[in-house]
DOKENU-646166 format. One record per residue (C-alpha): x, y, z; residue in three letters. Coordinates in steps of 0.5 Angstrom, whole numbers, plus 500, padded with zeros to 3 digits. Last residue first. Layout:
<papas>
{{X Y Z} 'ALA'} ...
</papas>
This chain:
<papas>
{{304 780 577} 'ASN'} {{308 783 582} 'PHE'} {{308 778 588} 'LYS'} {{308 781 595} 'ALA'} {{314 781 600} 'GLN'} {{314 788 601} 'MET'} {{307 788 601} 'LEU'} {{307 784 608} 'CYS'} {{300 783 609} 'PHE'} {{299 785 616} 'LYS'} {{305 784 619} 'LEU'} {{303 785 627} 'GLU'} {{296 782 626} 'PRO'} {{298 777 620} 'ASP'} {{293 779 614} 'GLY'} {{288 773 611} 'GLU'} {{289 771 604} 'ASP'} {{296 771 604} 'MET'} {{302 772 600} 'LEU'} {{300 778 597} 'PRO'} {{298 779 589} 'THR'} {{300 785 586} 'ILE'} {{299 789 579} 'LYS'} {{291 787 580} 'GLU'} {{291 793 585} 'SER'} {{289 790 592} 'PHE'} {{283 791 597} 'PHE'} {{284 791 605} 'TYR'} {{278 791 610} 'ARG'} {{281 792 617} 'SER'} {{279 789 624} 'GLY'} {{278 791 631} 'GLY'} {{278 785 636} 'SER'} {{271 784 639} 'TYR'} {{266 784 645} 'ALA'} {{270 782 651} 'PRO'} {{266 784 658} 'ILE'} {{272 786 663} 'PHE'} {{270 785 671} 'SER'} {{268 778 669} 'CYS'} {{271 775 676} 'ASP'} {{270 768 673} 'ASN'} {{272 770 666} 'TYR'} {{278 773 668} 'LEU'} {{280 767 672} 'ILE'} {{279 762 667} 'GLU'} {{283 766 662} 'GLU'} {{289 765 668} 'MET'} {{287 758 668} 'LYS'} {{288 757 661} 'ALA'} {{294 760 661} 'THR'} {{297 756 667} 'ALA'} {{295 750 663} 'GLU'} {{299 752 657} 'LEU'} {{305 755 661} 'LYS'} {{305 748 664} 'LYS'} {{305 744 657} 'GLN'} {{311 749 654} 'ALA'} {{315 748 661} 'ASP'} {{321 753 661} 'TRP'} {{318 758 665} 'ARG'} {{313 754 668} 'TYR'} {{317 754 675} 'ASP'} {{320 761 675} 'TYR'} {{321 768 671} 'MET'} {{315 769 666} 'ALA'} {{310 763 667} 'CYS'} {{311 762 675} 'LYS'} {{310 770 675} 'TYR'} {{304 770 671} 'PHE'} {{301 764 675} 'LEU'} {{302 767 681} 'ASP'} {{299 774 679} 'ASP'} {{293 771 677} 'TRP'} {{292 767 683} 'GLN'} {{293 773 687} 'ALA'} {{288 777 683} 'ALA'} {{283 771 684} 'LEU'} {{284 772 692} 'ASN'} {{283 779 692} 'ASP'} {{276 778 687} 'ASP'} {{275 785 683} 'ALA'} {{280 783 678} 'ILE'} {{282 790 674} 'VAL'} {{285 792 668} 'CYS'} {{287 800 668} 'TYR'} {{294 800 671} 'GLN'} {{299 806 671} 'THR'} {{306 806 674} 'ASN'} {{306 799 671} 'TYR'} {{307 793 675} 'VAL'} {{312 787 672} 'TYR'} {{316 788 678} 'PRO'} {{311 784 683} 'GLY'} {{304 785 685} 'SER'} {{297 787 681} 'TYR'} {{298 784 674} 'VAL'} {{292 785 670} 'TRP'} {{295 789 664} 'ASN'} {{302 785 665} 'THR'} {{300 780 659} 'ASN'} {{304 774 658} 'ASN'} {{299 769 659} 'TRP'} {{297 770 651} 'PRO'} {{303 768 649} 'ALA'} {{303 769 641} 'ASP'} {{297 773 642} 'TYR'} {{300 778 647} 'THR'} {{294 781 648} 'ASN'} {{292 789 648} 'GLY'} {{287 791 652} 'TRP'} {{280 795 652} 'GLY'} {{276 801 653} 'CYS'} {{271 805 650} 'SER'} {{264 803 653} 'LEU'} {{266 804 661} 'CYS'} {{262 802 666} 'MET'} {{261 805 673} 'ASP'} {{266 810 674} 'TYR'} {{271 813 678} 'ASN'} {{276 807 679} 'MET'} {{282 812 682} 'LYS'} {{288 808 683} 'ASP'} {{286 803 678} 'ARG'} {{286 808 673} 'ALA'} {{279 808 670} 'ILE'} {{277 816 671} 'GLU'} {{284 819 669} 'GLU'} {{284 815 662} 'TYR'} {{277 817 661} 'ILE'} {{279 824 662} 'ILE'} {{284 824 657} 'ALA'} {{278 821 652} 'SER'} {{274 826 653} 'PRO'} {{267 824 656} 'THR'} {{260 822 653} 'ALA'} {{256 820 659} 'GLN'} {{251 815 658} 'LEU'} {{245 812 663} 'GLU'} {{244 805 662} 'ILE'} {{237 804 666} 'ALA'} {{235 797 668} 'ILE'} {{229 794 671} 'LYS'} {{223 798 668} 'ASP'} {{227 799 661} 'GLU'} {{227 791 661} 'GLY'} {{233 786 661} 'PHE'} {{234 784 654} 'LEU'} {{231 791 651} 'ASP'} {{235 795 656} 'GLN'} {{241 791 655} 'TYR'} {{241 791 648} 'ALA'} {{239 798 647} 'SER'} {{245 801 652} 'GLN'} {{250 797 648} 'ILE'} {{247 800 641} 'ALA'} {{247 807 644} 'GLU'} {{255 806 646} 'ALA'} {{257 804 640} 'TRP'} {{253 810 636} 'THR'} {{257 814 640} 'LYS'} {{263 811 639} 'THR'} {{262 812 632} 'VAL'} {{260 819 632} 'ASP'} {{267 820 634} 'SER'} {{272 822 640} 'SER'} {{267 823 645} 'ASP'} {{269 817 649} 'ALA'} {{264 813 653} 'TYR'} {{262 813 660} 'ILE'} {{256 809 662} 'ALA'} {{253 810 669} 'GLN'} {{249 804 671} 'ILE'} {{242 804 674} 'THR'} {{239 798 677} 'ILE'} {{231 798 679} 'LYS'} {{230 796 686} 'GLN'} {{228 788 687} 'ASN'} {{232 789 693} 'GLY'} {{238 789 689} 'ASN'} {{239 782 691} 'ALA'} {{233 780 687} 'GLN'} {{236 784 681} 'TYR'} {{242 780 682} 'ALA'} {{239 774 682} 'LYS'} {{234 776 676} 'ASP'} {{240 778 672} 'PHE'} {{243 772 673} 'TYR'} {{237 768 670} 'GLU'} {{236 773 664} 'LYS'} {{243 772 662} 'ALA'} {{242 765 662} 'LEU'} {{236 766 657} 'ASP'} {{240 771 653} 'PRO'} {{246 766 651} 'ASP'} {{251 770 647} 'TYR'} {{258 768 648} 'GLY'} {{260 768 641} 'GLU'} {{267 765 642} 'GLN'} {{265 760 646} 'THR'} {{265 759 654} 'VAL'} {{262 753 657} 'GLU'} {{258 754 663} 'HIS'} {{260 752 671} 'GLY'} {{261 759 673} 'ASP'} {{265 760 667} 'MET'} {{268 754 665} 'ARG'} {{275 752 661} 'ILE'} {{275 746 659} 'ALA'} {{276 748 652} 'LYS'} {{282 752 653} 'ALA'} {{286 746 656} 'GLU'} {{283 741 650} 'LYS'} {{287 746 646} 'THR'} {{283 749 640} 'ASP'} {{282 756 643} 'HIS'} {{290 756 644} 'TYR'} {{291 755 636} 'VAL'} {{298 751 637} 'VAL'} {{305 752 635} 'THR'} {{310 749 632} 'LYS'} {{318 749 631} 'ASN'} {{321 751 638} 'ASP'} {{315 748 642} 'LYS'} {{315 741 639} 'ASP'} {{310 737 643} 'ALA'} {{308 742 648} 'PRO'} {{306 746 641} 'ASP'} {{308 754 643} 'PRO'} {{302 758 644} 'MET'} {{297 761 639} 'THR'} {{291 767 640} 'SER'} {{287 767 634} 'PHE'} {{280 768 638} 'PRO'} {{283 773 642} 'VAL'} {{284 772 649} 'TYR'} {{278 774 654} 'MET'} {{274 770 649} 'TYR'} {{267 773 647} 'ALA'} {{269 775 640} 'SER'} {{266 779 634} 'PRO'} {{272 780 629} 'LEU'} {{271 787 627} 'ALA'} {{270 790 619} 'THR'} {{262 791 620} 'PRO'} {{264 796 626} 'TYR'} {{257 798 629} 'VAL'} {{252 794 626} 'ALA'} {{257 788 626} 'LYS'} {{258 789 634} 'VAL'} {{251 789 635} 'VAL'} {{249 783 632} 'THR'} {{255 778 633} 'GLU'} {{256 781 639} 'ARG'} {{249 779 642} 'ASP'} {{251 781 650} 'LEU'} {{247 778 655} 'GLY'} {{252 773 657} 'TRP'} {{257 778 660} 'TYR'} {{252 783 662} 'LEU'} {{248 777 666} 'ALA'} {{255 775 669} 'TYR'} {{257 782 671} 'ARG'} {{250 782 675} 'LEU'} {{251 775 678} 'ASN'} {{258 778 680} 'VAL'} {{254 782 685} 'ASP'} {{259 788 686} 'LYS'} {{256 792 680} 'LEU'} {{249 792 684} 'ALA'} {{253 798 688} 'THR'} {{252 802 683} 'CYS'} {{254 809 685} 'THR'} {{260 807 690} 'PRO'} {{264 804 684} 'THR'} {{268 798 687} 'GLU'} {{265 793 682} 'SER'} {{267 797 676} 'ASN'} {{265 794 670} 'LEU'} {{270 795 664} 'TYR'} {{267 793 657} 'ILE'} {{269 791 650} 'GLY'} {{275 791 646} 'TYR'} {{281 786 645} 'ASN'} {{287 789 642} 'ASP'} {{291 784 638} 'ILE'} {{288 787 631} 'THR'} {{285 783 626} 'TYR'} {{287 783 618} 'VAL'} {{281 782 613} 'TYR'} {{281 781 605} 'ARG'} {{276 784 601} 'ALA'} {{275 781 593} 'GLY'} {{268 783 592} 'ASP'} {{265 790 594} 'TYR'} {{259 790 598} 'GLU'} {{261 793 604} 'ASP'} {{265 798 600} 'TYR'} {{260 804 602} 'ALA'} {{260 802 609} 'PRO'} {{267 805 609} 'GLN'} {{273 800 612} 'ASN'} {{277 801 605} 'ALA'} {{284 800 607} 'VAL'} {{288 801 600} 'VAL'} {{293 797 596} 'ALA'} {{296 799 590} 'ASP'} {{295 806 589} 'LEU'} {{294 811 583} 'GLU'} {{290 806 579} 'GLY'} {{284 811 579} 'LYS'} {{280 807 584} 'GLU'} {{286 807 589} 'PHE'} {{286 814 588} 'MET'} {{279 815 590} 'GLN'} {{280 810 596} 'VAL'} {{285 814 599} 'ILE'} {{281 821 598} 'THR'} {{275 818 601} 'ASN'} {{279 816 607} 'ALA'} {{283 823 608} 'ASP'} {{289 822 612} 'THR'} {{294 822 606} 'ILE'} {{302 822 606} 'ALA'} {{304 819 600} 'GLN'} {{309 813 599} 'TYR'} {{313 811 593} 'GLU'} {{317 804 594} 'VAL'} {{322 802 588} 'LYS'} {{325 796 586} 'ASP'} {{319 792 590} 'PRO'} {{320 784 591} 'THR'} {{323 783 599} 'PHE'} {{325 776 601} 'VAL'} {{331 774 596} 'ASP'} {{335 781 597} 'GLU'} {{335 779 604} 'LEU'} {{341 783 606} 'PRO'} {{345 788 602} 'ALA'} {{352 788 599} 'LYS'} {{349 786 592} 'GLY'} {{350 793 589} 'ASP'} {{343 794 587} 'THR'} {{340 797 593} 'ARG'} {{332 798 592} 'ARG'} {{330 805 592} 'THR'} {{325 808 597} 'LEU'} {{321 814 596} 'GLU'} {{318 818 601} 'LEU'} {{312 824 600} 'TYR'} {{308 829 604} 'GLN'} {{309 831 611} 'GLY'} {{316 832 610} 'GLN'} {{318 831 603} 'ILE'} {{323 825 602} 'LEU'} {{327 823 596} 'SER'} {{332 817 595} 'THR'} {{331 813 602} 'PRO'} {{335 807 602} 'GLU'} {{332 800 601} 'TYR'} {{336 793 602} 'LEU'} {{338 794 609} 'ALA'} {{344 799 612} 'SER'} {{341 806 610} 'ALA'} {{345 812 612} 'MET'} {{342 818 615} 'PHE'} {{344 825 617} 'THR'} {{343 828 610} 'GLU'} {{337 824 609} 'LEU'} {{334 828 615} 'SER'} {{333 827 622} 'SER'} {{336 820 622} 'GLY'} {{341 822 627} 'TYR'} {{340 829 630} 'SER'} {{343 826 637} 'CYS'} {{342 829 644} 'GLU'} {{346 828 650} 'THR'} {{353 828 647} 'LYS'} {{355 834 651} 'ASP'} {{357 838 645} 'GLU'} {{351 835 641} 'ASN'} {{351 828 637} 'LEU'} {{350 828 630} 'CYS'} {{357 827 628} 'SER'} {{358 821 632} 'GLU'} {{352 818 628} 'TYR'} {{355 819 622} 'LEU'} {{362 816 624} 'GLU'} {{358 810 627} 'PRO'} {{353 808 622} 'LYS'} {{346 806 625} 'VAL'} {{344 799 625} 'LEU'} {{338 796 627} 'ALA'} {{337 794 635} 'THR'} {{331 799 636} 'GLY'} {{327 796 630} 'VAL'} {{326 789 634} 'PHE'} {{329 784 630} 'CYS'} {{334 782 635} 'PHE'} {{330 781 641} 'LEU'} {{325 776 637} 'ASP'} {{331 773 634} 'LYS'} {{334 771 641} 'VAL'} {{326 769 643} 'ASP'} {{326 764 637} 'LYS'} {{333 761 639} 'GLU'} {{329 759 645} 'SER'} {{327 760 652} 'GLU'} {{331 767 652} 'PRO'} {{335 768 659} 'GLU'} {{332 775 662} 'TYR'} {{331 772 669} 'ASN'} {{338 774 671} 'LYS'} {{341 778 666} 'ALA'} {{343 775 659} 'TYR'} {{350 775 656} 'THR'} {{351 776 648} 'VAL'} {{357 774 645} 'GLU'} {{358 777 638} 'LEU'} {{362 774 633} 'THR'} {{364 776 626} 'ASN'} {{369 782 627} 'GLU'} {{371 779 634} 'ASP'} {{369 778 640} 'VAL'} {{363 784 639} 'ALA'} {{360 785 646} 'GLN'} {{353 785 649} 'PHE'} {{353 783 656} 'GLY'} {{355 790 659} 'VAL'} {{362 790 663} 'GLU'} {{365 793 657} 'GLU'} {{360 799 657} 'TRP'} {{362 801 664} 'ASP'} {{358 801 670} 'CYS'} {{353 805 675} 'GLU'} {{351 810 670} 'GLY'} {{344 808 671} 'LYS'} {{343 805 664} 'LEU'} {{349 801 665} 'TYR'} {{346 798 671} 'ALA'} {{341 796 668} 'ASP'} {{345 792 663} 'GLY'} {{349 789 668} 'ASN'} {{348 782 664} 'GLU'} {{343 784 658} 'PHE'} {{336 784 658} 'ASN'} {{335 791 661} 'THR'} {{340 794 655} 'ALA'} {{334 794 651} 'ASN'} {{333 801 650} 'VAL'} {{328 804 644} 'ASN'} {{326 811 647} 'ARG'} {{333 813 647} 'ASN'} {{336 816 654} 'ALA'} {{341 820 650} 'LEU'} {{346 820 657} 'LYS'} {{345 813 659} 'PRO'} {{347 811 652} 'ASP'} {{343 804 651} 'ASN'} {{341 805 643} 'LEU'} {{349 808 643} 'MET'} {{351 801 645} 'LYS'} {{347 797 641} 'ILE'} {{349 801 635} 'SER'} {{357 800 637} 'TYR'} {{356 793 638} 'GLU'} {{352 792 631} 'VAL'} {{358 796 628} 'THR'} {{363 792 632} 'GLU'} {{360 785 629} 'ALA'} {{361 788 622} 'ASN'} {{359 792 616} 'ILE'} {{364 795 611} 'GLU'} {{362 802 609} 'THR'} {{360 802 601} 'GLY'} {{355 808 601} 'ASP'} {{349 804 602} 'ALA'} {{352 801 608} 'PHE'} {{355 794 607} 'THR'} {{354 787 607} 'TYR'} {{360 782 605} 'GLY'} {{361 778 612} 'ASP'} {{356 775 616} 'LYS'} {{355 777 623} 'VAL'} {{355 770 628} 'LYS'} {{351 770 634} 'ILE'} {{353 767 640} 'THR'} {{349 766 647} 'TRP'} {{350 766 654} 'VAL'} {{345 765 659} 'LYS'} {{341 759 657} 'HIS'} {{342 756 663} 'GLU'} {{345 750 660} 'ASP'} {{351 754 656} 'ASP'} {{353 756 650} 'ASN'} {{347 757 646} 'CYS'} {{348 758 639} 'VAL'} {{344 764 635} 'PRO'} {{342 762 628} 'ASP'} {{346 763 621} 'GLY'} {{350 769 619} 'ASP'} {{347 775 622} 'ALA'} {{346 781 618} 'LEU'} {{339 779 616} 'SER'} {{337 771 619} 'ALA'} {{330 769 618} 'VAL'} {{325 769 623} 'TYR'} {{318 766 621} 'THR'} {{311 768 621} 'LYS'} {{306 763 618} 'ALA'} {{303 760 612} 'GLY'} {{309 754 612} 'THR'} {{310 755 605} 'GLU'} {{309 763 604} 'GLU'} {{313 764 610} 'ASP'} {{312 771 612} 'TRP'} {{317 775 615} 'VAL'} {{320 777 622} 'GLU'} {{328 780 621} 'ARG'} {{334 778 624} 'TYR'} {{341 781 626} 'LEU'} {{338 788 624} 'THR'} {{338 792 618} 'ALA'} {{336 800 617} 'SER'} {{332 802 611} 'MET'} {{327 796 611} 'ASP'} {{327 796 618} 'LEU'} {{325 803 618} 'LEU'} {{318 802 614} 'LEU'} {{317 796 619} 'GLU'} {{317 800 625} 'TYR'} {{313 806 622} 'ASN'} {{312 808 630} 'ASP'} {{316 811 636} 'ALA'} {{322 812 633} 'THR'} {{328 814 637} 'THR'} {{333 808 637} 'HIS'} {{332 807 630} 'PRO'} {{333 814 627} 'ASN'} {{329 815 621} 'LEU'} {{325 821 625} 'THR'} {{318 824 624} 'GLN'} {{317 819 619} 'PRO'} {{312 821 613} 'THR'} {{305 822 615} 'ASP'} {{298 818 615} 'SER'} {{301 812 610} 'PHE'} {{301 811 603} 'TYR'} {{302 805 598} 'THR'} {{305 805 590} 'LYS'} {{309 799 589} 'LEU'} {{314 800 583} 'VAL'} {{317 794 580} 'LYS'} {{321 797 575} 'GLU'} {{320 795 567} 'GLY'} {{322 802 564} 'ASP'} {{315 804 563} 'SER'} {{313 803 570} 'SER'} {{309 796 571} 'LYS'} {{302 795 569} 'GLU'} {{296 793 572} 'LYS'} {{294 800 576} 'ASN'} {{287 800 571} 'SER'} {{283 798 577} 'THR'} {{277 793 576} 'GLU'} {{273 793 583} 'LYS'} {{275 789 588} 'SER'} {{283 787 588} 'SER'} {{285 783 594} 'ASP'} {{288 785 601} 'GLY'} {{294 789 604} 'GLY'} {{300 791 610} 'GLY'} {{307 791 611} 'CYS'} {{308 797 606} 'ALA'} {{305 802 611} 'THR'} {{298 803 610} 'LEU'} {{296 809 614} 'GLY'} {{291 809 619} 'MET'} {{285 814 619} 'THR'} {{283 815 626} 'ALA'} {{277 814 631} 'SER'} {{279 813 638} 'LEU'} {{277 807 642} 'ILE'} {{281 807 649} 'LEU'} {{284 803 653} 'ALA'} {{290 800 649} 'THR'} {{294 797 655} 'LEU'} {{301 796 654} 'ILE'} {{304 790 651} 'ARG'} {{311 788 651} 'THR'} {{313 789 659} 'LYS'} {{319 785 658} 'LYS'} {{321 778 660} 'MET'} {{317 775 653} 'GLN'} {{323 778 649} 'THR'} {{322 784 645} 'MET'} 
</papas>
């Protein structure tokens, strides 16, 4: 997706769930495992798991298992791990080289499609195949989930049925050439942005003849990918066995006509659908799985763990507009709660695999390096712009715990409240014992620090669906919410529409709040300068704006960051992942793992 789209939606609730380990995730071995040998015929077989088999193999409609589908359906570009640089990179998949910009406004781009690639049944792939796939992705009658036509000239009009496809800015000029004309304000900043859009699963190929046969009579529904018989692979792996709800097998193509043969390593991948965490670990220890997520306390002391952290920033929402706790209108109370949270102690006690952080933007956030924005990045929090941020005059750190400063702010708020006890109703998701433990830990931390005679955090278990309703910006019926957070665009931290109050990037339902109207207006001004106007092409200005936007969040303090979610991985001795710490999106790239 491009930076001009609404790319990251709010992750508002902490829900207890067992996550599947798709073939783009991993870590190192823990205790000894017998799963060291290849299969008897020398095949490199990767044995892994997920929570369920894909609901569909149609890239136009899928809502999950993106990386898994990309292993079967090819895109123009693919995001992979570069072992040499130790970073993510985009490589040409169906494309023949990098996209080429044809004008100074970055509006018109050319992408070449490489000769020689075919679907698994031998049907040729060319630029017209790509155009057909993008056209059907954006067909107004089908209303597919993963549409992307708004990026292209006249794309929005096409989705509304107001023009023909031939007027849309995505056309095959000949069998090897695509011309992409972007809509105003959607022009990509660089080649990287073009590749990012065309590595998204929604842009993956469908086989035209098969797709057409799967359309219903009025062409409003399509059954493509609903079974192995209604799907045709175009990438390196084809599905050779599927038992819904139980098992999926991918087999590497050997016809020499699939992209990325030199990138991915397994000959076969066996997925089992497993949801019980203990069963997963037991299978790993028996050598029946090559990688496992083991977050249970029983595995805290195992050797060889590797970690990956999510882009979500979990913490505490504070409602300064609540009529039931007027003390929260006082920013001094919000500051006290920010500085008074001992994240390292509280978070690790409840979520031992998480990454404690008081930063508004996750600790591993990056930005394009202003000195070479197309090829290099910088760690955002290491920049002088980020280091210059002050919260009411105080330096911010990842630890973010200063009990003495917290007490100073609390005393001010307490006095402003007429030296009366402050009572805060705190809602939390009733989805698991862990969310209750987290709520109780927050309650104890604040009451112990400020004194139970001066503050009371009253906990209220609440269904998750109700929490969504109560914390919505147009309702705001809560004092404090302990089961909440928001998703970061960690490689462009300014690009977060959760905090926007005006303009075209406002969601139908917003949750994040900036209490101060002036600060909210400043945020919007900086966001739109980065997204559409003054700073769009200027990496240095974007970096400066990013720091100002983060500083706004600190000084308004309607959200108290606490941690990013984390997962602990272990690996069999059969494989070695390419990285020591997983990437937030690519995890450990098991499809690129080395077979020992």
